[in-house]
Residue frames as a rotation matrix with the C-alpha (Angstrom) as fourth column:
MET 1
-0.337 0.398 -0.853 61.06
-0.682 -0.728 -0.070 -62.60
-0.649 0.558 0.517 27.22
VAL 2
0.381 0.619 0.687 58.73
0.117 0.704 -0.700 -64.34
-0.917 0.347 0.196 24.81
GLU 3
-0.742 -0.670 -0.021 60.29
0.021 -0.055 0.998 -65.13
-0.670 0.740 0.055 21.51
ASP 4
0.107 0.752 -0.651 58.35
-0.813 -0.311 -0.493 -64.31
-0.573 0.581 0.578 18.29
HIS 5
-0.396 -0.207 0.895 57.56
0.109 0.957 0.270 -67.63
-0.912 0.204 -0.356 16.50
GLY 6
-0.987 0.001 0.159 56.30
0.158 -0.125 0.979 -66.04
0.021 0.992 0.124 13.29
PRO 7
-0.618 0.783 -0.067 52.87
-0.780 -0.600 0.176 -65.17
0.098 0.161 0.982 11.99
SER 8
-0.267 0.521 -0.810 51.59
-0.170 0.802 0.572 -68.77
0.948 0.291 -0.126 12.19
ILE 9
-0.445 0.088 -0.891 51.58
0.814 0.455 -0.361 -68.74
0.373 -0.886 -0.274 16.01
LYS 10
0.234 0.658 0.716 48.92
0.246 -0.752 0.611 -66.54
0.941 0.033 -0.338 17.54
ASP 11
0.901 0.098 0.423 49.86
-0.375 -0.318 0.871 -66.92
0.220 -0.943 -0.249 21.23
ASP 12
0.215 -0.948 -0.235 53.68
-0.303 0.164 -0.939 -67.09
0.929 0.273 -0.252 21.57
LYS 13
-0.335 -0.283 0.899 53.66
-0.920 -0.108 -0.376 -67.16
0.203 -0.953 -0.224 25.34
GLN 14
0.499 0.608 0.618 51.33
-0.702 0.701 -0.123 -70.18
-0.508 -0.373 0.777 25.48
TYR 15
0.858 -0.242 -0.452 53.23
-0.237 0.594 -0.769 -71.89
0.455 0.767 0.453 22.65
GLU 16
-0.120 -0.982 0.147 56.54
-0.596 -0.047 -0.801 -71.48
0.794 -0.184 -0.580 24.50
GLY 17
-0.179 0.136 0.974 55.04
-0.964 0.172 -0.202 -72.87
-0.195 -0.976 0.100 27.74
LEU 18
0.809 0.551 0.207 53.69
-0.482 0.822 -0.302 -75.94
-0.336 0.144 0.931 25.98
ARG 19
0.618 -0.659 -0.429 57.02
-0.216 0.382 -0.899 -76.57
0.756 0.648 0.094 24.24
LYS 20
-0.319 -0.751 0.578 58.83
-0.798 -0.116 -0.591 -76.39
0.511 -0.650 -0.563 27.58
LYS 21
0.193 0.469 0.862 56.51
-0.814 0.567 -0.127 -79.07
-0.548 -0.677 0.491 28.93
GLY 22
-0.624 -0.556 0.550 57.74
-0.216 0.799 0.562 -81.31
-0.751 0.231 -0.618 26.17
MET 23
0.423 0.846 0.324 54.88
0.180 0.271 -0.945 -81.02
-0.888 0.458 -0.038 23.66
SER 24
-0.247 -0.487 0.838 55.63
0.903 0.198 0.381 -81.32
-0.351 0.851 0.391 19.91
LYS 25
-0.902 -0.170 -0.396 55.79
0.052 -0.955 0.293 -78.19
-0.428 0.243 0.871 17.83
GLN 26
-0.746 0.666 0.007 52.73
0.060 0.057 0.997 -79.16
0.663 0.744 -0.083 15.80
ARG 27
-0.027 0.790 -0.612 50.56
0.855 0.336 0.395 -79.85
0.518 -0.513 -0.685 18.84
ALA 28
-0.388 -0.186 -0.903 51.77
0.734 -0.654 -0.181 -76.79
-0.557 -0.733 0.390 20.74
ALA 29
-0.993 0.021 -0.116 50.96
-0.090 -0.775 0.626 -74.60
-0.077 0.632 0.771 17.66
ARG 30
-0.468 0.880 -0.084 47.53
0.367 0.280 0.887 -76.19
0.804 0.384 -0.454 17.29
ILE 31
0.100 0.494 -0.864 46.66
0.989 0.048 0.142 -75.41
0.112 -0.868 -0.484 20.96
ALA 32
-0.544 -0.363 -0.756 48.16
0.528 -0.849 0.028 -71.94
-0.652 -0.384 0.653 20.96
ASN 33
-0.982 0.187 -0.006 46.18
-0.110 -0.553 0.826 -71.03
0.151 0.812 0.564 17.81
ASP 34
-0.327 0.919 -0.219 42.83
0.766 0.394 0.509 -72.30
0.554 -0.001 -0.833 19.21
PRO 35
-0.335 0.196 0.921 40.87
-0.197 -0.971 0.136 -69.25
0.921 -0.136 0.364 20.32
GLY 36
0.595 0.673 0.440 39.22
-0.584 -0.014 0.811 -71.06
0.552 -0.740 0.385 23.31
SER 37
0.262 -0.546 -0.796 42.20
0.313 0.828 -0.465 -73.16
0.913 -0.128 0.388 24.45
SER 38
-0.748 -0.598 0.289 43.18
-0.091 -0.340 -0.936 -70.97
0.658 -0.726 0.200 27.40
SER 39
-0.244 0.739 0.628 39.64
-0.956 -0.292 -0.028 -71.20
0.163 -0.607 0.778 28.87
LYS 40
0.433 0.438 -0.788 39.42
-0.370 0.883 0.288 -75.01
0.822 0.167 0.544 28.51
GLY 41
-0.085 -0.574 0.814 41.96
-0.950 -0.199 -0.239 -75.76
0.299 -0.794 -0.529 31.14
GLY 42
-0.929 -0.364 -0.060 41.81
-0.339 0.907 -0.250 -79.54
0.145 -0.212 -0.966 31.04
LYS 43
-0.195 0.928 0.317 38.03
-0.658 0.116 -0.744 -79.77
-0.728 -0.353 0.588 31.12
ALA 44
-0.637 0.004 0.771 36.61
0.347 0.894 0.283 -82.84
-0.688 0.448 -0.571 29.42
SER 45
-0.767 0.410 -0.494 34.99
-0.641 -0.535 0.551 -82.32
-0.038 0.739 0.673 26.13
GLY 46
-0.794 0.545 -0.269 31.59
0.387 0.795 0.467 -83.70
0.469 0.267 -0.842 25.26
SER 47
-0.002 0.931 0.365 28.15
0.063 -0.364 0.929 -83.43
0.998 0.025 -0.058 26.57
GLY 48
-0.598 -0.331 0.730 29.19
-0.679 -0.275 -0.681 -84.03
0.426 -0.903 -0.060 30.18
LYS 49
0.541 0.841 -0.036 26.77
-0.755 0.503 0.420 -86.94
0.371 -0.200 0.907 30.40
LYS 50
-0.400 -0.664 0.632 28.04
-0.844 0.536 0.029 -89.68
-0.358 -0.522 -0.774 32.67
ASN 51
-0.317 0.193 -0.929 27.90
-0.573 0.741 0.350 -93.26
0.756 0.643 -0.124 31.43
THR 52
-0.478 0.250 0.842 25.62
-0.764 0.355 -0.539 -94.96
-0.433 -0.901 0.021 34.00
ASP 53
-0.810 0.185 0.557 23.78
0.224 0.975 0.001 -98.24
-0.543 0.125 -0.831 33.75
SER 54
0.124 0.992 0.019 20.58
0.400 -0.033 -0.916 -96.61
-0.908 0.121 -0.401 32.70
SER 55
0.531 0.012 -0.847 22.22
-0.596 -0.706 -0.383 -94.86
-0.603 0.708 -0.367 29.74
GLN 56
-0.461 -0.877 0.137 24.05
-0.506 0.387 0.771 -97.86
-0.729 0.286 -0.622 28.34
GLY 57
-0.343 0.430 -0.835 21.31
-0.910 0.070 0.409 -99.04
0.234 0.900 0.368 26.07
GLY 58
-0.963 0.149 -0.225 19.49
0.165 0.985 -0.054 -102.29
0.213 -0.089 -0.973 25.68
THR 59
-0.137 0.983 0.120 15.78
-0.172 -0.143 0.975 -102.97
0.976 0.113 0.189 26.05
LYS 60
0.070 0.287 0.955 13.96
-0.972 -0.198 0.131 -103.06
0.226 -0.937 0.264 29.35
ALA 61
0.945 0.321 -0.059 13.74
-0.308 0.937 0.168 -106.85
0.109 -0.140 0.984 29.05
GLN 62
0.370 -0.877 -0.306 17.47
0.307 0.426 -0.851 -107.16
0.877 0.221 0.427 28.60
LYS 63
-0.352 -0.457 0.817 18.09
-0.575 -0.583 -0.574 -105.00
0.739 -0.671 -0.058 31.66
VAL 64
0.479 0.630 0.611 15.67
-0.875 0.287 0.389 -107.10
0.070 -0.721 0.689 33.69
ALA 65
0.914 -0.139 -0.381 17.43
0.060 0.976 -0.211 -110.26
0.401 0.170 0.900 32.65
ALA 66
-0.026 -1.000 0.015 20.81
0.313 -0.023 -0.949 -108.78
0.949 -0.020 0.313 33.62
GLY 67
0.320 0.218 -0.922 19.45
0.942 0.034 0.335 -107.47
0.104 -0.975 -0.195 36.92
ARG 68
-0.772 -0.628 0.099 20.36
0.625 -0.778 -0.063 -103.91
0.117 0.013 0.993 36.12
LYS 69
-0.583 0.517 -0.627 18.44
0.015 -0.765 -0.644 -100.65
-0.812 -0.385 0.438 36.62
GLY 70
-0.749 0.317 -0.582 15.45
-0.662 -0.321 0.677 -100.21
0.028 0.892 0.450 34.42
GLY 71
0.010 0.804 -0.594 13.28
-0.403 0.547 0.734 -103.05
0.915 0.232 0.329 35.42
LYS 72
0.607 0.249 0.755 12.18
-0.795 0.185 0.578 -105.07
0.004 -0.951 0.310 38.39
LYS 73
-0.523 -0.851 0.048 14.65
-0.849 0.516 -0.112 -107.59
0.070 -0.100 -0.993 39.71
SER 74
0.465 0.686 -0.559 13.39
-0.577 0.714 0.397 -111.16
0.672 0.138 0.728 39.22
TYR 75
-0.082 -0.441 0.894 13.86
-0.975 0.223 0.021 -113.46
-0.209 -0.869 -0.448 42.19
């Protein structure tokens, strides 16, 4: 049976599960009180954009000099 952890914990079942996994009280409470935490399920946050050579910045000339994508390779 799920124990009542007081009015500050919104999802007692999730809180208890996180505590059993060894999570701190503060962190478990923060996750259990987050309205979208159960749907996140370990998905990475952010834009989902992968960090490839073409998105790492630098001018076209710098990429050409380094032989990376974004310019013709000089032989």
